[in-house]
N, C-alpha and C positions, 0 to 999 in steps of 0.2 A: 503493500500499500503507500501512494505518494500521498504525503500530507501536503497543506500549503508551505509549510515551513519548506519543506525538504523542496518541494517546485523551485523558491525562489533560491534557495541554497543551490541548485544544481543551475538554474539559469545565472547566477553571480559567479560561480565557477567557469562558466562556458563564459560568458562576459569577459572576465579577467585573461582567462587563456585565448580569446579572439585580441584582445588587446595585447598580450604579449608577442602572439603570430606578427600581429599588425607592425610590432617594434622591432622583430627580427627583420621581418621582410624591409623597413627601413634602411635597417643598417646593411644589410647584402646589398640592398640597392645601391647604396652609396659608393661598397667598397667594387660594384660592377667597371667602370672603369678602369680603376687602377689592377684588377684583376685580368681583366682583358688584355692590357698592354702587357702585363707581365706574360703573358701565354703568345703574346703573338713575336713573328720574327724582331728581333731588335731593328730600328732606324738605321739605315745606313746613310750617312749623307753623302752627297756626290759635291764635286768642284764647282763652282761660280759657274765656271765655263762650260760642262755639263748641264748644269741647270739652267743657262740661260739658250742651250743648244736644244735644248726639251721644247723650251716656251717658245721656241724659234719654229720648229717644225709644228708643235699645235695650232700656231699662226694661222698653217696653212689650211688646217683640218675646220677652221671656224671663220666660214663664210661672213657672218654678220661684223666679224672683226675686221674683216681684209676691205668689205663696203666701207665703214667707219671709217679704214685709213686711207682708203682711197679718196672718200670724199674730205679727206682733211689735206691730202695732196701727199700723202705718204704710200708705205708700203711695208711687208713683211722685212724685205732687204734691209731697207733705210731704217727702220725701229731697231732692229738689232743688231745692225751695223756697229754700232757705238752705243751699247748698253751703260747708262748709268748707275748708280751706286742702288738708288732706289729699284729699279727694274733687276737688278741682282738680288736685291732683298726680298722684291715678292717673288722671283723666282723660286727662290730655296723655299719661301712660304709655300708657294704652291706644290714643290715636292712632298713637302712634309702633310699637307692637306691631304695629296694621293695617296700616301703610305697609311694614313689615318683611313681614308675612305677603304683602301682596300684590306687592312690587317685589322683593323680596333673597331670599328663601325660595325661589320658584322659579329664578331663576338659579341658586345656590347647586345646586340640586338638580340642572338641568341639566347645571352647568359638573362636578361630581363624579361625574355618571352617564356622561360623554362620559370622563373621566378613567379610572374604572374600566374602562370599555370597551377603551380604548386597553391598560390594561395588562395586562389579561387576553390581549387578542390577542396583546401581546408576548411574555409569559409561556408564552403556547399554542406558538410560531413556536420560541422558545428551547427548551421541551420537545423539540419536532419535531427539531432542528438536533441535540440532545443525543441523541437515540435514533437518528437517520440516521448520526451519527458511530459509534455503538456499534455497531450493524448492519454497517455498512461493516469495522471492525475486526473483526467476529467473521468475516465474509467473507474478509478478505484475511490475518489473523492467528491467531485463535483456532481456526478451522476446521483449518488446516492443521497446526497443532501438535496439535490431537486426532488427524487421521490419523496423525501420525508416533509418537504414541503408543500409536496402536492399533496400526501394524507392528511398533513395537518390543516390544510388549508380545505380539504374535501370535508374534513370531522365538524370544523367549524362553521362551514358553509351552510345555509340554512335550507331546509329540504322542500320539495315540493309542494309537499303539506302545509309547510309552514309559510311559505308566501301567498299560498292560497288562503291561510286563514290570517296573515297581516292584510290582505286587500279587503278580506270579508270582514274585518274590524275595522277596516277604515272607511267601506261604504256604511258600516253601522252607526259611528260618529259622526258622518256625514247625514245622514238620516236625520241624527238627533238635531244636528244644528237646523236641518232644516224644518224640522218641526218647531222648534224654539220659533225658530224665525216666523212660522205660519201661526204659532200661537200668540208672537205679540204685535202682529199685524190683526188677528182677530181680535185681539182685547182692544185694541186702541181704536178699532172699529175702521178699519181701513179696507176689511173685507167681510162678507155677510157670511152667516151660517151655512150658508148652501155651497159657497165655495171653499169654506174652512172645512167642511167635512169631506169633502171632492177630494181635496189636495190628503186631508188626512187618511183615507180609503186607499189613493195610492201609496202614502207612505207604508201601509201595512202590508199592502201586497208585496212590497220590494223587500220588505222584510222579512216578510214569509218566506221569501225565497232565498232568503243569506243562508250559507252554510252554517253560521255561527246559531243563527234560530235552529235551524234545523238538527243538528248534535245535540 
């Protein structure tokens, strides 16, 4: 049997476990870039000349860049014939980003995908456990309580006969009130004897059909 206190205790335990799991997930997620970089092949820097040559070759593969250079009265040959220090720096950065996209980024994506999948599985299991405990509580505690409440309500609720008797008594009281009003009217001379007797007979007929008087 799972009491209400046990239900709350189980849910609190599941909540703490989920919070701890999220903390572990955050910690592992922060370490993903460092671990991915550690697993990847180390970056091998190239000379400035090699970096410029690769940028020079990529210039011929970029049609939009060639059109921009042409519009400015230049070309790939002119641009890279005498590269500036800024161009060399940009070429080296491009080499590094190329390495990052080739070696590091895929590993980061794979690791985070695995972490996300594991977290989703864990959260699904936690939700299933919480729902299972709730259903067991409903079966062992809530349903018996509802049945007991139903029996109490059924015992305290008036029967059909009681309801009928209540209605009959209400009619009797109404008839008494009507008769008193009728008598006051007659005593004050507002209605004659004939009307008084006629209405009194009608009240007698109604009362004779009432269950209170039949019993």
